[in-house]
N, C-alpha and C positions, 0 to 999 in steps of 0.2 A: 485562343486561351484554353478552350475546352480540350483541343487536341494536345496542347502542351501538358495540361494536367493529366490527361489520359496516358501520355507517354511516360510521365514521371511515375505514375502508379504502376505501369507495366515494368519499368526499370526496377522499382523497389521490390515488387513481387518476384521478379526473376532473380535478383540478387539474393533475396531472402530464401527462396526455395533452394538455390544452389548451395549457399553457405550453410544453412541449417541442415540440409541433407548431408553435407560433408561432416558437420559436427556430430550428427547422430551416427554416422558411419564409424567414426573413431571414438564414440562414446564420450564426446565433449559436451558439457551442458549447453542446451540450446540458447540459454540467455547470453552466453558469450558470443554465439553466432549472431544473434540479433544486435548486440553491441558492435560487432565488427561491421555489420551492414550499415549501421549508423555512422561509424567512422569513415567508411568508404564513400558514402553518399553525403556526408556532412560538408560544411564550408571550409574545413581546415585541411583537406587533402585535395590533391589534383584530381581532375576528372569531373564527371557530371555532379551537380549539386541539386539537392531537393530541399525546398524551404522547410526549416525545422518547426516553424510556428504552427501550421495546420496539423502536422504529425503529432506534435506534443499535445495540442488541444483535444484531438480525438483520442489519443492514448490515455488521457486522464480517466476515461470511462473504463479502461481496463482495470484500474485499481478499484473502482467502484464495484465492478462485477466480481472481482477477486474477493473482496471483503464480503460481498453478498453470498458468494459460494461458501466462504469460511463460516459465515453465520448459519448456513443450512446444517452444518455438522456440529453445531454447538447448541444444546438446549439448556434450559435453566437447571435441570437436575445434574447435567454433566458439569456445568460451571460450579454448582454448589458442591459437587464432590471434589473439585479441584481448587476450591476457594482458598484453602490454607496454603497450598503450594504456590498458586498463582499470586495471591495477594501478598503472602509473606515473602517468597523469593523475589517476586516482581518488584515490590516496594524496596526490598533490600538492595537488589541489583541496580535499580535506577538511582536510588539515593546514594549508595556507596560509590558507584561509578562517577556520578556527578561531582560528589565531594572530593574523591581521590584525584580525579583528573583535573578538576578545577583548582584544587590546592597545588597540584604539581606545576601547572602552567602559571599560577599566581606567584609561586616561589621562583619561577623562571623569569619573572619581570612583567607579566601581563597584569593589567588593572583588574580589580575584582569582578566588575560586570562582564567584560569579555571573557574572563576566566570561567565564570559561571556558564556562559554560552557554550564554550568549548566542552566543558564537562557534560552539559545537557546533550550535546550532539553525540558524544562518545557513548552515552547511556542508551541511545536508540539503536534498533536493528530494523532491517527491511523485511516486513511481512511478505512483500512481493517476492523477493528472492528466496526466502525460506520456504514458503509454500510451493513455489514453482519447482524448486529443487526436490522437495519431498514428493511432489506429484510425479516428477520424472523418474524418481527412484522407486515409485509405487509403495511409499511408506506413509502416505498421508493418514491412514487409519490406525497406525500404531499409537500406543500410549505416549511414547516419547514425542511423536509428531503432534499429538493433541496438546501436550504440555508445552512444547516449544512454541506452537502456534498461539496458544493462549497467552503465554508470556509476551510474545511479540505484539499481540493485539493489546495487551495491557500497556505496553510501551507506547503504542499508538495513542491510547487514551491519555497517558501522561504527557504526551506531546502537546495536548491542548492547553493545559495551564502553562507549559513552557512558552508556547507561542504568545500567550497573554502577558506573561511576566517579563519577557525579554524587552519588548518596546517600553514598558513602564520603567525598567531598569535604566534605559537610556535617559529618561527624565529624572532619574535619581530621586523619586518620590515614593517613600515607603507606604504612605497612605494610599497612593494611586495603585501600587502593586496589590495591596490587600483588597481594595475595592474591585479592581479588575479581575482578580482571582476569584473572589466571591461571585461576581457576575458570571464568570465562565462556568463555575460549578452549578450555578442556578440554571444556566442555559443547557448544560449537559443533562441535568435532572429533567428539565422540561422536554428536551428532545427524547429522552428515554420514555417518558409518559406518553408523548404524542405518537411516537413510532411503535413502541413495543405494546403498550396496553391498548391503544386504539386499534393497532394492527391486529392484535389477537381477537378483537371483537369483530373486525370487518373482513379480514383477508380470507378466512376459511369459507364464509358464505360466498364471497366473490369468486373464489376459485372453484367452488362446487358449481356455481352458476355457469362459469366459463367451461368447465370440463363437461358439463351436461350437453353443450353444443357440439362436442366431438369435432372441434375445429383446431387443427394444429397451429395455423397461423394466428388465430385469436388467442390461443394459450400463450404463444410466444410473445405477442404484443402485450399481453397482460403482465407477463413476467418482467419484461423490459420496463413497462410503465411503473410497476410497483417498486422495483429496485431504484429507479431514477427519481420517483416522487419522494421516496424515503430519503434519498441523498439530498434532494433539493430542500427538504424540510430542515434537516440539520445544518445545511449550508446557510439557509436563511437565518439561523440562530447564531451564526458565526463559528460553527464547527465544520468539520470536514464532511464532504459527501460520502466518503467511504464509511464513516461511523454510522450514518443513517442506513446505508445499505447493509451493513453488518447486523444492525438491529432487525431490519426487515427479514433478513435471511434467518435469524434466530426464530422469528415468529413462524415463518413458513416451514422451518425445520421440524416443528412440532405437529405439522399436519400430515395427512396421508398423501399429499402431493409433493413431498420433499424430493423424491428421486426423479420424478418427472420434471420438476423445476430445475434441478441440477443438470440434467441432461440437456435441457433447453438452453440454459445460459452458458454452458461450457464452451461451445464454439465461439460465441461472441467474446467471452473472457480470454480465451487462448490467443485469438487473433489480436485483440486490443492490447494484451500484455506484451505480445511481440512488438507492437508499435511503440509501447512504452520504452522498452529496452533500446529500440532503434533511435527514439528521440534522445535518450540518454547518451547513446553513442555519438550522436551528432554534436554534442557539447564537448567531446573529447578532442583535444588538440595534440596529436602525436609529437609534433615538433616542440611544443612547450614541455611535454613530459620528458623528452629526450634530454633537455637541459637540466632537469631536476630528478632524473631517474633514481639516483641513489637515495635522496630524501623520500621520494614516493615509495620506493621499495621498503625502506626502513619503517616508514609510517604505516604502510599496509601490514607489514609483519608484526609490528607492535600492536596494531589494532586487532589482528587475528588472535594473537596470544592472549590479549586482555579479554576478548570475547569468549575464548575457550575457558579461561579461568573463571 
């Protein structure tokens, strides 16, 4: 069993190195290379198959570390400076997209509840893809990158009430929707207090104590522990782990350890994000896409145009 697992890891690493190296040689985004690795090693193509479950479980931590890194580059003063653009444009984008797309598919014959779900999905963007692409283009420090990332994180936050509202819509109970939404907002506020304000009180002294020991491995363990305990806190409240990691990153971003923390977490983040895209690729069935390629191409084109607008 151990030998089989070891051979699967070697196979995945070898394929990843070869394909991503080729992508970078021809200036193709690495994320597409990781997706291709997942397709090749997934259950829907001929050849060796690697179980997707363990890969996906480990890959989830890549999203956590990604949002933790994003938080390191966002302080309260920066968010305050962007508040009008982020809150104004973000709210308008999410609201208008949800309503416009939902109304369009409702007029197309879909029931109101499923139409709302489709609109909510179209209103979201992938923070993972956006930030990874910006990093590959070395543009993550630009104003447009900060604004785009902030908008994407705002969309991640709005996904929380969507996740709460959608199951309640299935029950068709307006009172249940209102109660669940109020509970979700209360949980988000509690998570912010626990992670952000308690973190500001505790994390700086903790990292000063750890840094004084001059131990690289102890510092690395502390960074991993802080990001994951913050994620566990928000997950325990029914929110995403990534949201808690983002808040913890914001706290550490205001300390003198920001750059050291970022350089420590970066290798873990990059490797696990690669696993995330591999896990997504394992879900892709090329033969199923072949039968609906025209619809898939049309839908992707429509989505790209709508996102650009």
